[in-house]
Phi, psi and omega in degrees: 000139181290160179296323176295318173296319176302314182306309186297316171311299188301314178305314180297313173302308177304321178299314173302316181301316186301308190299314184295321185282326182270000185314307180301336188268358183298320172246027189208124188267350197244171175298149188266335193234150178297325180297326177292312173314311188299318185288327177292327174306305182303316185292325179282336170292329177288322177291319185276325182264338181057047176202155183286136185271130175235028173221167182291111182298333185283332193279149178282339180245161184280135176217112181290156166208169181268125186250101177258006177236044180293328173302317170299311180298319177294324175296318172297317178305318182297313185301309191298322177295334184265322183266124176288162184102182176277122188294332179279002176261331175256003185298321185303344182277345177290344176291323177294314186297311185283337162306313188293306180305310175296327178297312183298316182301313173313303178304314178290330177286315181291331172289332173293305181304302196251341179064036178238117183293319194284322178297315179296320179292312184290329172300313172306316183295310179291335166297322184285335177283354180291126183264150179268158172215182176302335182250327182267095190269086189245248194291331183287345184245163167242104175228183182289341175295328176302307174300326175300321177285326166301319177294318181300313181289329174298316179301311177298323174299311171300321179296318180294319183296316185298315188289336184249020164244140189294146177076152180269344167272105173209171184298333181287333178285330179289325173292319178299319179293316187292315186300308181299323171301316172303315182290331179297318186263357184251319182204085188299324176309335180291316185290324180287322171300309179300318180300321182293311176307310181303320186290321168292321182301310182292327171292329176300328174059044171262040180219177182236033184299319181312319190291338176300321186257011174062043179233147169286154188303316183297325179287324176302319179294316167308320176292322192284327190284323182294314181303318177300317184296312184301312181302317181299312191291314172300321183296322186292319182296312185297315182292330178286318180296327180267011181046057171242014181303326176305347180255020173258308175264130170243108183287174180287352173278348184293315172216097182302139186245123184297327181221161186274094183295133177279134174295342177261301192282335184295320181282355178096134185308314184296307187298314176306318178299317172304312182295322174311306179294326177294318178301314183296326191280346182247357189305315191283337191272336184052045185278166189300336183288334177289324180281334169303313179294310180299314178303315181298315183288323178302309177294331181289310190289333166302317180291318186291316178288306191260350177078020176203160181235145173263137171069330186229127176298142187298312189298316173304309180308309184292326175303315173295327180293320178301326174293316177297321184293329186293324179291315177301324181293315174308313175304313182299320183290321173290333179287319183295312185295322179295313187299312177298322188288327184280338183303313180293339175298332182269345185247140178266356173276333178246124190252316190278096185291324184309313183297323183300313182297309178303319180292319183286326174298309178310310179309305185303313179303315179299315185290322177294324179295316178302319178305312182296320184305318179284340175292298185294335179298331186234066183296157178285131178235088176285162178275119182291133172289307176238165177234176178293331177284327168298322182289333173302321180285335173295309185295325178303319179284325178298310189284331184252354180222086179279333180283170178292123176229171174239137188241121181271108178212177177227179177081181181295329191296342178302329173303334183263352187293298187293322171305332192251341188238334183084005183270145185266160174236174174257346176198153184212171183295128182296130187215205175292349178264358183083156189256349190064219189261053173298315187300312185299314179294320179299306187299320178300309176296331182278345187278156180288170190297318185299313186287328178293316182295313172308315182296324181280331171290321186270012183057055176292350175247079188301340179292331180288318183291317177305324187247028180045056178244001182300342177272347185290144179299135185239140181232158180238126178243117191209146175281341183270144188263133173249133173257068193247146186287337180270010181247120172262122180283135173229357173201137183214059181248244179293328168256172162233138180238130176238148179249126187288130176262093192280354169276353172272347184302134172090000179271000000 
């Protein structure tokens, strides 16, 4: 096949992947998930304050939190500094960019491993077909997991290059170390997942890594076991010292999964069948993709049986598992084709090999199209955080309040306030960032005017007093209309915006 045809096929499949990933944005212009707004908020904090955020950027007062994805936030801050415009309007395009980038990396990695264009091409095809849900946040979102996938693929690429280059000291080892350091501060589950696979791969000893160190296999395993034990002990000591032990064991409450994902049926029966044949074809060779599958499956059933995971949260683990399955599915399709293609050579009854090839290709294409039909049939329909109407409110706040203000609001729209305006809130829906005084804000907004008046007069929000914020201008953003003498209406369309006139309190 000519190079331009191969390139065209790859571009066509990547285009399909882009359309599947970008599908929720065909009629929606804004980020889909509160997590996406949260990461924009972190990056905006870096741009505004010129330092990494280790407090909740939304809240008007400092509330400490552990930020293990600061590398991702620094990357976003860099992009926001370079790209003009409002980040929440162009954030969706990062999905397209990273779908292209990750698809190309996956193609290159599989080409390195199997030296087969069709295996790599089909792996990219199945990779793009991985579907997102409310728990499994894969292609339709731009999150640290997205960059985690990028770093995982790069880690495998540089490890392969290092493994297949003479000597243990070479530039690929340096690249692998650099990628690992970036991964630690960008998306740690990627590093622990990669390390787990690498550990199994080295134990299988289906490689010649020991020769790089001029050691026999037995001696190499002894050194490897000792060094691994030392690294684990040092890591545990550091994590204990930094109070990060809660990120070693992840219970099922860490990221609640709405349904029990089947390792077979979630990926699709057809895709899983292809992956099964791919697994059969490599099981004797003990390639690293086999370790990928085994490590993932062990962790998945550890979660299902004991309700916890080690090193990698379940939802992220399952996403990595599906990427491994997409590679196995690509291997499986080529393996099936080769079996059927070789069959006529051994049979005297079937002479026309050309017809068998054509029929095989048609059947495989039909199965793949059926698989895609079920994916397209059930598109992702997320709950929107903001709409065009609520975005108008955000633009109003951004245009009319350049000074620092505190906004009292509830609901999902709260997650868009700081990313779009740089203005702080007093409480928000409780999530991985913490919610602040959300309960108190709800009670305040639901109170009658007299109660609101008394709350404000009597210091109902002690965080404002403690952080010298009591004199900061305060706005109320609500779906409800209030007729209070101390509330000056400044916006009254889909939502109502009121400015608290503190001089009128008590009247």
